[in-house]
N, CA, C, O and the ligand as a Tripos MOL2 file, in Angstrom:
@<TRIPOS>MOLECULE
protein
  233   231    59     0     0
PROTEIN
NO_CHARGES

@<TRIPOS>ATOM
      1 N          -3.1610   -5.8490   -1.5730 N.3       1 MET1
      2 CA         -2.5680   -5.7600   -0.2080 C.3       1 MET1
      3 C          -3.1890   -4.5730    0.5590 C.2       1 MET1
      4 O          -3.3450   -3.4700    0.0340 O.2       1 MET1
      5 N          -3.5180   -4.8450    1.7680 N.am      2 THR2
      6 CA         -4.1360   -3.7520    2.5840 C.3       2 THR2
      7 C          -3.2420   -3.4270    3.7610 C.2       2 THR2
      8 O          -2.3860   -4.2190    4.1570 O.2       2 THR2
      9 N          -3.4520   -2.2850    4.2920 N.am      3 TYR3
     10 CA         -2.6510   -1.7810    5.4050 C.3       3 TYR3
     11 C          -3.5420   -1.2940    6.5260 C.2       3 TYR3
     12 O          -4.7090   -0.9580    6.3220 O.2       3 TYR3
     13 N          -2.9760   -1.2640    7.6910 N.am      4 CYS4
     14 CA         -3.7040   -0.7240    8.8550 C.3       4 CYS4
     15 C          -3.9810    0.7440    8.6010 C.2       4 CYS4
     16 O          -3.0520    1.4950    8.3030 O.2       4 CYS4
     17 N          -5.2450    1.1830    8.7090 N.am      5 PRO5
     18 CA         -5.5740    2.5730    8.4800 C.3       5 PRO5
     19 C          -5.0220    3.4910    9.5880 C.2       5 PRO5
     20 O          -4.9740    4.7110    9.4300 O.2       5 PRO5
     21 N          -4.6190    2.8950   10.6820 N.am      6 HIS6
     22 CA         -4.1530    3.7250   11.8280 C.3       6 HIS6
     23 C          -2.6540    3.9620   11.8130 C.2       6 HIS6
     24 O          -2.1950    5.0420   12.1860 O.2       6 HIS6
     25 N          -1.8890    2.9720   11.3900 N.am      7 CYS7
     26 CA         -0.4330    3.1440   11.4430 C.3       7 CYS7
     27 C           0.2450    2.7110   10.1680 C.2       7 CYS7
     28 O           1.4480    2.9350   10.0280 O.2       7 CYS7
     29 N          -0.4590    2.0980    9.2250 N.am      8 GLY8
     30 CA          0.1410    1.7660    7.9390 C.3       8 GLY8
     31 C           0.8460    0.4390    7.9110 C.2       8 GLY8
     32 O           1.4760    0.0960    6.9110 O.2       8 GLY8
     33 N           0.7520   -0.3460    9.0250 N.am      9 TRP9
     34 CA          1.3610   -1.6490    9.0210 C.3       9 TRP9
     35 C           0.6940   -2.5860    8.0190 C.2       9 TRP9
     36 O          -0.5340   -2.6200    7.9470 O.2       9 TRP9
     37 N           1.4630   -3.3460    7.2440 N.am     10 PRO10
     38 CA          0.8210   -4.2150    6.2730 C.3      10 PRO10
     39 C           0.0140   -5.3470    6.9420 C.2      10 PRO10
     40 O           0.5130   -6.0300    7.8360 O.2      10 PRO10
     41 N          -1.2180   -5.5260    6.5020 N.am     11 ASP11
     42 CA         -2.0640   -6.5750    7.0810 C.3      11 ASP11
     43 C          -1.5310   -7.9410    6.8330 C.2      11 ASP11
     44 O          -1.8740   -8.8750    7.5580 O.2      11 ASP11
     45 N          -0.6770   -8.1040    5.8060 N.am     12 ALA12
     46 CA         -0.1480   -9.3950    5.4910 C.3      12 ALA12
     47 C           0.8800   -9.8910    6.5110 C.2      12 ALA12
     48 O           1.2470  -11.0660    6.5190 O.2      12 ALA12
     49 N           1.3390   -8.9700    7.3780 N.am     13 GLU13
     50 CA          2.3500   -9.3430    8.3760 C.3      13 GLU13
     51 C           1.8380   -8.9870    9.7530 C.2      13 GLU13
     52 O           2.1810   -7.9400   10.3010 O.2      13 GLU13
     53 N           0.9990   -9.8770   10.3240 N.am     14 PRO14
     54 CA          0.4360   -9.5800   11.6440 C.3      14 PRO14
     55 C           1.5530   -9.4320   12.6810 C.2      14 PRO14
     56 O           2.4570  -10.2610   12.7800 O.2      14 PRO14
     57 N           1.4560   -8.3650   13.4330 N.am     15 PHE15
     58 CA          2.5250   -8.0500   14.4060 C.3      15 PHE15
     59 C           2.5030   -9.0650   15.5580 C.2      15 PHE15
     60 O           3.5490   -9.5660   15.9710 O.2      15 PHE15
     61 N           1.3110   -9.3600   16.0660 N.am     16 GLN16
     62 CA          1.1980  -10.3230   17.1870 C.3      16 GLN16
     63 C          -0.0860  -11.0880   17.0520 C.2      16 GLN16
     64 O          -1.1590  -10.4940   16.9480 O.2      16 GLN16
     65 N           0.0090  -12.4170   17.0530 N.am     17 ILE17
     66 CA         -1.1850  -13.2710   17.0310 C.3      17 ILE17
     67 C          -1.7190  -13.3950   18.4530 C.2      17 ILE17
     68 O          -0.9950  -13.8290   19.3490 O.2      17 ILE17
     69 N          -2.9420  -13.0290   18.6650 N.am     18 VAL18
     70 CA         -3.5390  -13.1110   20.0120 C.3      18 VAL18
     71 C          -4.1500  -14.4860   20.2320 C.2      18 VAL18
     72 O          -3.8860  -15.1330   21.2460 O.2      18 VAL18
     73 N          -4.9730  -14.9360   19.2770 N.am     19 SER19
     74 CA         -5.5700  -16.2760   19.4380 C.3      19 SER19
     75 C          -6.0640  -16.7640   18.0850 C.2      19 SER19
     76 O          -6.2750  -15.9990   17.1440 O.2      19 SER19
     77 N          -6.2350  -18.0680   18.0390 N.am     20 ARG20
     78 CA         -6.7760  -18.7040   16.8160 C.3      20 ARG20
     79 C          -7.9790  -19.5450   17.1870 C.2      20 ARG20
     80 O          -7.9630  -20.2590   18.1900 O.2      20 ARG20
     81 N          -9.0000  -19.4610   16.3950 N.am     21 GLN21
     82 CA        -10.1770  -20.2700   16.6750 C.3      21 GLN21
     83 C         -10.6240  -20.9400   15.3790 C.2      21 GLN21
     84 O         -10.7090  -20.3180   14.3210 O.2      21 GLN21
     85 N         -10.9000  -22.2180   15.5080 N.am     22 HIS22
     86 CA        -11.3830  -22.9640   14.3260 C.3      22 HIS22
     87 C         -12.8980  -22.8920   14.2870 C.2      22 HIS22
     88 O         -13.5750  -23.1790   15.2740 O.2      22 HIS22
     89 N         -13.4100  -22.5100   13.1530 N.am     23 THR23
     90 CA        -14.8330  -22.4150   12.9610 C.3      23 THR23
     91 C         -15.2140  -23.2840   11.7450 C.2      23 THR23
     92 O         -14.3650  -23.8530   11.0580 O.2      23 THR23
     93 N         -16.5250  -23.3510   11.5250 N.am     24 THR24
     94 CA        -16.9790  -24.1690   10.3830 C.3      24 THR24
     95 C         -16.5670  -23.4970    9.0640 C.2      24 THR24
     96 O         -16.4950  -24.1530    8.0250 O.2      24 THR24
     97 N         -16.3030  -22.2150    9.1130 N.am     25 GLU25
     98 CA        -15.9290  -21.5010    7.8770 C.3      25 GLU25
     99 C         -14.4300  -21.4180    7.6830 C.2      25 GLU25
    100 O         -13.9580  -20.8060    6.7240 O.2      25 GLU25
    101 N         -13.6790  -22.0270    8.5840 N.am     26 GLY26
    102 CA        -12.2320  -21.9610    8.4600 C.3      26 GLY26
    103 C         -11.6260  -21.5840    9.7950 C.2      26 GLY26
    104 O         -12.0900  -22.0440   10.8390 O.2      26 GLY26
    105 N         -10.6230  -20.7750    9.7780 N.am     27 GLN27
    106 CA         -9.9490  -20.3970   10.9590 C.3      27 GLN27
    107 C         -10.0340  -18.8830   11.1870 C.2      27 GLN27
    108 O          -9.7700  -18.0890   10.2840 O.2      27 GLN27
    109 N         -10.4030  -18.5090   12.4010 N.am     28 THR28
    110 CA        -10.4540  -17.0770   12.7170 C.3      28 THR28
    111 C          -9.2480  -16.7520   13.5710 C.2      28 THR28
    112 O          -8.9640  -17.4250   14.5620 O.2      28 THR28
    113 N          -8.5400  -15.7030   13.1670 N.am     29 VAL29
    114 CA         -7.3380  -15.3280   13.8760 C.3      29 VAL29
    115 C          -7.4840  -13.9280   14.3960 C.2      29 VAL29
    116 O          -7.8300  -13.0120   13.6500 O.2      29 VAL29
    117 N          -7.2170  -13.7520   15.6950 N.am     30 TRP30
    118 CA         -7.2000  -12.4370   16.2870 C.3      30 TRP30
    119 C          -5.7340  -11.9930   16.4030 C.2      30 TRP30
    120 O          -4.8930  -12.7220   16.9290 O.2      30 TRP30
    121 N          -5.4580  -10.8220   15.9180 N.am     31 SER31
    122 CA         -4.1290  -10.3410   15.9730 C.3      31 SER31
    123 C          -4.1120   -8.8920   16.4390 C.2      31 SER31
    124 O          -5.1230   -8.1920   16.3740 O.2      31 SER31
    125 N          -2.9350   -8.4470   16.9160 N.am     32 ARG32
    126 CA         -2.8270   -7.1020   17.3960 C.3      32 ARG32
    127 C          -1.7620   -6.3920   16.5630 C.2      32 ARG32
    128 O          -0.6930   -6.9420   16.3010 O.2      32 ARG32
    129 N          -2.0670   -5.1810   16.1590 N.am     33 CYS33
    130 CA         -1.1550   -4.3900   15.3480 C.3      33 CYS33
    131 C          -0.1570   -3.6710   16.2640 C.2      33 CYS33
    132 O          -0.3120   -3.6680   17.4850 O.2      33 CYS33
    133 N           0.8630   -3.0650   15.6580 N.am     34 THR34
    134 CA          1.8120   -2.2900   16.4310 C.3      34 THR34
    135 C           1.1760   -1.0970   17.1480 C.2      34 THR34
    136 O           1.6650   -0.6410   18.1820 O.2      34 THR34
    137 N           0.0660   -0.6010   16.5700 N.am     35 CYS35
    138 CA         -0.5800    0.5590   17.1660 C.3      35 CYS35
    139 C          -1.5800    0.1560   18.2530 C.2      35 CYS35
    140 O          -2.1810    1.0180   18.8940 O.2      35 CYS35
    141 N          -1.7590   -1.1600   18.4610 N.am     36 GLY36
    142 CA         -2.6710   -1.6430   19.4930 C.3      36 GLY36
    143 C          -4.0490   -2.0090   18.9830 C.2      36 GLY36
    144 O          -4.8970   -2.4600   19.7530 O.2      36 GLY36
    145 N          -4.2830   -1.8160   17.6810 N.am     37 SER37
    146 CA         -5.5890   -2.1410   17.1290 C.3      37 SER37
    147 C          -5.7130   -3.6560   17.0180 C.2      37 SER37
    148 O          -4.8110   -4.3410   16.5350 O.2      37 SER37
    149 N          -6.8480   -4.1550   17.4760 N.am     38 LEU38
    150 CA         -7.1210   -5.5770   17.3660 C.3      38 LEU38
    151 C          -7.7470   -5.8680   16.0010 C.2      38 LEU38
    152 O          -8.6310   -5.1420   15.5450 O.2      38 LEU38
    153 N          -7.2810   -6.9320   15.3620 N.am     39 GLN39
    154 CA         -7.7730   -7.2810   14.0460 C.3      39 GLN39
    155 C          -8.3610   -8.6910   14.1110 C.2      39 GLN39
    156 O          -7.8270   -9.5660   14.7930 O.2      39 GLN39
    157 N          -9.4620   -8.9000   13.3950 N.am     40 VAL40
    158 CA        -10.0330  -10.2080   13.2400 C.3      40 VAL40
    159 C          -9.8450  -10.6250   11.8170 C.2      40 VAL40
    160 O         -10.2980   -9.9510   10.8920 O.2      40 VAL40
    161 N          -9.1630  -11.7620   11.6350 N.am     41 ARG41
    162 CA         -8.8950  -12.2560   10.2930 C.3      41 ARG41
    163 C          -9.6120  -13.5770   10.0890 C.2      41 ARG41
    164 O          -9.8170  -14.3330   11.0380 O.2      41 ARG41
    165 N          -9.9870  -13.8490    8.8720 N.am     42 VAL42
    166 CA        -10.5310  -15.1670    8.5210 C.3      42 VAL42
    167 C          -9.5630  -15.8060    7.5350 C.2      42 VAL42
    168 O          -9.2690  -15.2580    6.4720 O.2      42 VAL42
    169 N          -9.0760  -16.9840    7.9240 N.am     43 LEU43
    170 CA         -8.2180  -17.7260    7.0070 C.3      43 LEU43
    171 C          -9.0900  -18.6640    6.1860 C.2      43 LEU43
    172 O          -9.7190  -19.5810    6.7140 O.2      43 LEU43
    173 N          -9.1110  -18.4140    4.8980 N.am     44 ASP44
    174 CA         -9.9050  -19.2440    3.9860 C.3      44 ASP44
    175 C          -8.9360  -19.8900    3.0200 C.2      44 ASP44
    176 O          -8.5630  -19.2950    2.0090 O.2      44 ASP44
    177 N          -8.5240  -21.1250    3.3370 N.am     45 GLY45
    178 CA         -7.5040  -21.7340    2.5170 C.3      45 GLY45
    179 C          -6.1990  -21.0120    2.6920 C.2      45 GLY45
    180 O          -5.7310  -20.8530    3.8190 O.2      45 GLY45
    181 N          -5.5970  -20.5700    1.6100 N.am     46 ALA46
    182 CA         -4.3110  -19.8200    1.7000 C.3      46 ALA46
    183 C          -4.5360  -18.3550    1.8710 C.2      46 ALA46
    184 O          -3.5840  -17.6040    2.0850 O.2      46 ALA46
    185 N          -5.8110  -17.9080    1.7810 N.am     47 CYS47
    186 CA         -6.1000  -16.4910    1.8290 C.3      47 CYS47
    187 C          -6.4030  -16.0640    3.2450 C.2      47 CYS47
    188 O          -7.0630  -16.7880    3.9910 O.2      47 CYS47
    189 N          -5.9300  -14.9080    3.6150 N.am     48 SER48
    190 CA         -6.2600  -14.3090    4.9010 C.3      48 SER48
    191 C          -6.7700  -12.9070    4.6630 C.2      48 SER48
    192 O          -6.1290  -12.0870    4.0060 O.2      48 SER48
    193 N          -7.9390  -12.6560    5.2130 N.am     49 ARG49
    194 CA         -8.4980  -11.3120    5.0460 C.3      49 ARG49
    195 C          -8.9250  -10.7350    6.3750 C.2      49 ARG49
    196 O          -9.4120  -11.4600    7.2420 O.2      49 ARG49
    197 N          -8.7500   -9.4640    6.5400 N.am     50 VAL50
    198 CA         -9.1580   -8.7840    7.7680 C.3      50 VAL50
    199 C         -10.6360   -8.4530    7.6050 C.2      50 VAL50
    200 O         -11.0230   -7.7630    6.6610 O.2      50 VAL50
    201 N         -11.4620   -8.9470    8.5290 N.am     51 VAL51
    202 CA        -12.8860   -8.7250    8.4560 C.3      51 VAL51
    203 C         -13.3320   -7.6380    9.4450 C.2      51 VAL51
    204 O         -14.4110   -7.0670    9.2870 O.2      51 VAL51
    205 N         -12.5180   -7.3550   10.4490 N.am     52 ALA52
    206 CA        -12.8560   -6.3270   11.4210 C.3      52 ALA52
    207 C         -11.6240   -5.8700   12.1070 C.2      52 ALA52
    208 O         -10.6590   -6.6200   12.2480 O.2      52 ALA52
    209 N         -11.6470   -4.6350   12.5390 N.am     53 ARG53
    210 CA        -10.5150   -4.1360   13.3570 C.3      53 ARG53
    211 C         -11.0000   -3.0720   14.3160 C.2      53 ARG53
    212 O         -11.9560   -2.3510   14.0310 O.2      53 ARG53
    213 N         -10.3420   -2.9780   15.4420 N.am     54 SER54
    214 CA        -10.7310   -1.9990   16.4430 C.3      54 SER54
    215 C          -9.8660   -0.7670   16.3030 C.2      54 SER54
    216 O          -8.9250   -0.7050   15.5120 O.2      54 SER54
    217 N         -10.2320    0.2050   17.1100 N.am     55 ARG55
    218 CA         -9.3880    1.4240   17.1580 C.3      55 ARG55
    219 C          -8.0730    1.1100   17.8650 C.2      55 ARG55
    220 O          -7.9790    0.1370   18.6130 O.2      55 ARG55
    221 N          -7.0720    1.9280   17.6270 N.am     56 PRO56
    222 CA         -5.8050    1.6990   18.3280 C.3      56 PRO56
    223 C          -5.9390    1.8890   19.8190 C.2      56 PRO56
    224 O          -6.8490    2.5760   20.2830 O.2      56 PRO56
    225 N          -5.0510    1.2920   20.5650 N.am     57 ALA57
    226 CA         -5.0260    1.4590   21.9880 C.3      57 ALA57
    227 C          -4.7420    2.9140   22.3260 C.2      57 ALA57
    228 O          -4.0000    3.5950   21.6200 O.2      57 ALA57
    229 N          -5.3340    3.3730   23.4010 N.am     58 ALA58
    230 CA         -5.1390    4.7660   23.7730 C.3      58 ALA58
    231 C          -3.6990    4.9940   24.2540 C.2      58 ALA58
    232 O          -3.3390    6.1150   24.6140 O.2      58 ALA58
    233 ZN         -1.9190   -0.3760   13.1950 Zn       59 ZN59
@<TRIPOS>BOND
     1     1     2 1
     2     2     3 1
     3     3     4 2
     4     3     5 am
     5     5     6 1
     6     6     7 1
     7     7     8 2
     8     7     9 am
     9     9    10 1
    10    10    11 1
    11    11    12 2
    12    11    13 am
    13    13    14 1
    14    14    15 1
    15    15    16 2
    16    15    17 am
    17    17    18 1
    18    18    19 1
    19    19    20 2
    20    19    21 am
    21    21    22 1
    22    22    23 1
    23    23    24 2
    24    23    25 am
    25    25    26 1
    26    26    27 1
    27    27    28 2
    28    27    29 am
    29    29    30 1
    30    30    31 1
    31    31    32 2
    32    31    33 am
    33    33    34 1
    34    34    35 1
    35    35    36 2
    36    35    37 am
    37    37    38 1
    38    38    39 1
    39    39    40 2
    40    39    41 am
    41    41    42 1
    42    42    43 1
    43    43    44 2
    44    43    45 am
    45    45    46 1
    46    46    47 1
    47    47    48 2
    48    47    49 am
    49    49    50 1
    50    50    51 1
    51    51    52 2
    52    51    53 am
    53    53    54 1
    54    54    55 1
    55    55    56 2
    56    55    57 am
    57    57    58 1
    58    58    59 1
    59    59    60 2
    60    59    61 am
    61    61    62 1
    62    62    63 1
    63    63    64 2
    64    63    65 am
    65    65    66 1
    66    66    67 1
    67    67    68 2
    68    67    69 am
    69    69    70 1
    70    70    71 1
    71    71    72 2
    72    71    73 am
    73    73    74 1
    74    74    75 1
    75    75    76 2
    76    75    77 am
    77    77    78 1
    78    78    79 1
    79    79    80 2
    80    79    81 am
    81    81    82 1
    82    82    83 1
    83    83    84 2
    84    83    85 am
    85    85    86 1
    86    86    87 1
    87    87    88 2
    88    87    89 am
    89    89    90 1
    90    90    91 1
    91    91    92 2
    92    91    93 am
    93    93    94 1
    94    94    95 1
    95    95    96 2
    96    95    97 am
    97    97    98 1
    98    98    99 1
    99    99   100 2
   100    99   101 am
   101   101   102 1
   102   102   103 1
   103   103   104 2
   104   103   105 am
   105   105   106 1
   106   106   107 1
   107   107   108 2
   108   107   109 am
   109   109   110 1
   110   110   111 1
   111   111   112 2
   112   111   113 am
   113   113   114 1
   114   114   115 1
   115   115   116 2
   116   115   117 am
   117   117   118 1
   118   118   119 1
   119   119   120 2
   120   119   121 am
   121   121   122 1
   122   122   123 1
   123   123   124 2
   124   123   125 am
   125   125   126 1
   126   126   127 1
   127   127   128 2
   128   127   129 am
   129   129   130 1
   130   130   131 1
   131   131   132 2
   132   131   133 am
   133   133   134 1
   134   134   135 1
   135   135   136 2
   136   135   137 am
   137   137   138 1
   138   138   139 1
   139   139   140 2
   140   139   141 am
   141   141   142 1
   142   142   143 1
   143   143   144 2
   144   143   145 am
   145   145   146 1
   146   146   147 1
   147   147   148 2
   148   147   149 am
   149   149   150 1
   150   150   151 1
   151   151   152 2
   152   151   153 am
   153   153   154 1
   154   154   155 1
   155   155   156 2
   156   155   157 am
   157   157   158 1
   158   158   159 1
   159   159   160 2
   160   159   161 am
   161   161   162 1
   162   162   163 1
   163   163   164 2
   164   163   165 am
   165   165   166 1
   166   166   167 1
   167   167   168 2
   168   167   169 am
   169   169   170 1
   170   170   171 1
   171   171   172 2
   172   171   173 am
   173   173   174 1
   174   174   175 1
   175   175   176 2
   176   175   177 am
   177   177   178 1
   178   178   179 1
   179   179   180 2
   180   179   181 am
   181   181   182 1
   182   182   183 1
   183   183   184 2
   184   183   185 am
   185   185   186 1
   186   186   187 1
   187   187   188 2
   188   187   189 am
   189   189   190 1
   190   190   191 1
   191   191   192 2
   192   191   193 am
   193   193   194 1
   194   194   195 1
   195   195   196 2
   196   195   197 am
   197   197   198 1
   198   198   199 1
   199   199   200 2
   200   199   201 am
   201   201   202 1
   202   202   203 1
   203   203   204 2
   204   203   205 am
   205   205   206 1
   206   206   207 1
   207   207   208 2
   208   207   209 am
   209   209   210 1
   210   210   211 1
   211   211   212 2
   212   211   213 am
   213   213   214 1
   214   214   215 1
   215   215   216 2
   216   215   217 am
   217   217   218 1
   218   218   219 1
   219   219   220 2
   220   219   221 am
   221   221   222 1
   222   222   223 1
   223   223   224 2
   224   223   225 am
   225   225   226 1
   226   226   227 1
   227   227   228 2
   228   227   229 am
   229   229   230 1
   230   230   231 1
   231   231   232 2
@<TRIPOS>SUBSTRUCTURE
     1 MET1         2 RESIDUE 1 A MET
     2 THR2         6 RESIDUE 1 A THR
     3 TYR3        10 RESIDUE 1 A TYR
     4 CYS4        14 RESIDUE 1 A CYS
     5 PRO5        18 RESIDUE 1 A PRO
     6 HIS6        22 RESIDUE 1 A HIS
     7 CYS7        26 RESIDUE 1 A CYS
     8 GLY8        30 RESIDUE 1 A GLY
     9 TRP9        34 RESIDUE 1 A TRP
    10 PRO10       38 RESIDUE 1 A PRO
    11 ASP11       42 RESIDUE 1 A ASP
    12 ALA12       46 RESIDUE 1 A ALA
    13 GLU13       50 RESIDUE 1 A GLU
    14 PRO14       54 RESIDUE 1 A PRO
    15 PHE15       58 RESIDUE 1 A PHE
    16 GLN16       62 RESIDUE 1 A GLN
    17 ILE17       66 RESIDUE 1 A ILE
    18 VAL18       70 RESIDUE 1 A VAL
    19 SER19       74 RESIDUE 1 A SER
    20 ARG20       78 RESIDUE 1 A ARG
    21 GLN21       82 RESIDUE 1 A GLN
    22 HIS22       86 RESIDUE 1 A HIS
    23 THR23       90 RESIDUE 1 A THR
    24 THR24       94 RESIDUE 1 A THR
    25 GLU25       98 RESIDUE 1 A GLU
    26 GLY26      102 RESIDUE 1 A GLY
    27 GLN27      106 RESIDUE 1 A GLN
    28 THR28      110 RESIDUE 1 A THR
    29 VAL29      114 RESIDUE 1 A VAL
    30 TRP30      118 RESIDUE 1 A TRP
    31 SER31      122 RESIDUE 1 A SER
    32 ARG32      126 RESIDUE 1 A ARG
    33 CYS33      130 RESIDUE 1 A CYS
    34 THR34      134 RESIDUE 1 A THR
    35 CYS35      138 RESIDUE 1 A CYS
    36 GLY36      142 RESIDUE 1 A GLY
    37 SER37      146 RESIDUE 1 A SER
    38 LEU38      150 RESIDUE 1 A LEU
    39 GLN39      154 RESIDUE 1 A GLN
    40 VAL40      158 RESIDUE 1 A VAL
    41 ARG41      162 RESIDUE 1 A ARG
    42 VAL42      166 RESIDUE 1 A VAL
    43 LEU43      170 RESIDUE 1 A LEU
    44 ASP44      174 RESIDUE 1 A ASP
    45 GLY45      178 RESIDUE 1 A GLY
    46 ALA46      182 RESIDUE 1 A ALA
    47 CYS47      186 RESIDUE 1 A CYS
    48 SER48      190 RESIDUE 1 A SER
    49 ARG49      194 RESIDUE 1 A ARG
    50 VAL50      198 RESIDUE 1 A VAL
    51 VAL51      202 RESIDUE 1 A VAL
    52 ALA52      206 RESIDUE 1 A ALA
    53 ARG53      210 RESIDUE 1 A ARG
    54 SER54      214 RESIDUE 1 A SER
    55 ARG55      218 RESIDUE 1 A ARG
    56 PRO56      222 RESIDUE 1 A PRO
    57 ALA57      226 RESIDUE 1 A ALA
    58 ALA58      230 RESIDUE 1 A ALA
    59 ZN59       233 GROUP 0 **** ****
């Protein structure tokens, strides 16, 4: 289990889903953390992993 490095929110519980996009590799989910950091997740079957995240909102 991983956590947001900025605020410690668990990555397994996305605070807000921004958008979902279907790709050939599965589903890409953009979510926003409580600290304002945008996260890019890839849903691969039942697994969800954070592949990128931005800095928190100012
Ligand atoms: Zn955060």
